[in-house]
N, C-alpha and C positions, 0 to 999 in steps of 0.2 A: 557443515558445522552450527552446532546448537546450540544454544543457550536457554537457559529460564533463570531470569530472576525475578526480583520485588520491588514496585517501585509506586509514587502515587502520581497518578492521571487524573488532572482534572477536580482534584478533592478525594479519589475512588483511588483503595488499595488494590494493585493490582499485582498479578502475575504477570511477567514480561517474557514472549518465546517470540527467540530470534534467533532465525535460520541463512547463513550464508555460505555460499559455494567453498568448499577446498580450494586455495589459491592453486593447484594444481588444474581443478578443472574450473576455474573464473571464465576464461575466454571459452570455455565451450557450453555452456547454458547462459539461459535468457535472464534468471532470477541474481538479481546484483544484495539483494539482502529486501528477507519479511521479517516483519514483526510485528507482532499481534500482544493488544492489552487485555488479559483477561480478570474482570472483576471479582477480590476475592470472593467476596459474601455470596453470590448470585452464581458464580462462573460463566457472566454471562463476555461476552465482546464486547469491548466500550471501544477501541480503536484497531484500523489495521494501516500499517505503511507499505507501499511495496515500490520496491528500486527493480528495473526492469530493462535492458540495455542487450544487446545483439548487433553486429556489424558486419553484411556478406557484400558479394558484388552487385548485387540485385536492388537491396534496399540496406537499412539500417538505421535504427529508433533508438529511442535514452529516454525514458519514463519515471518519472517523481509521482505517486499519488498517495494523498494521506485521507483517509476514511474514517468519521465519527459515526459512531454509529445508538442508535438507542432502541428500548422494544414498545413497541407499537402492538400493542394486544399480546398474539405468542410469538410475533417475530420478530427478529432483528431487522433494523432498517437503517441507510444511511441518511444523517441530515445535515453532514457536510462531506463535500468533498472536492481537496485542493490537487490542482495535478499540473503539472508541467512538465511539457512533452516536446520532443525534437525527430519528428518522422521525416522518413528520405524513400523512396523507390525510384529507380530506375526512368521512369516512362509520367512521373509527374512529380511536379517544383516541393520542395523541402517545406515543411510544416511544421511552423514552431507555436507553440499555444501552452501560456499560461492564466489558469483561469479556478480561483473560488467561489462553488455552488454552494450554497444553504438551502435545504427543502423545511420550510415551516409550517404547509397545510399539507397535514392526514389522515383524509376521511377513507 
């Protein structure tokens, strides 16, 4: 299911594009939800949220990432990434992590 709306994001007027699997396919895909904020004034992507999960007999994961972007020259680069993840594979111990990375020096 796709939705397009409009809202403010960190003071910017943005279009919000949201994608979620239809309920009948929710157990068959990795994507739980993708959300993208697109600034109205210049159509630049200012943020993305990702929610991904999957479960099999061999591995499972559940990850949520929030990424904020800004223009550096002609490129859009992430300057803040928030991550919450839970991974498990049969031959490895479960990995659980939560962190926020903020990048400040772009050369």
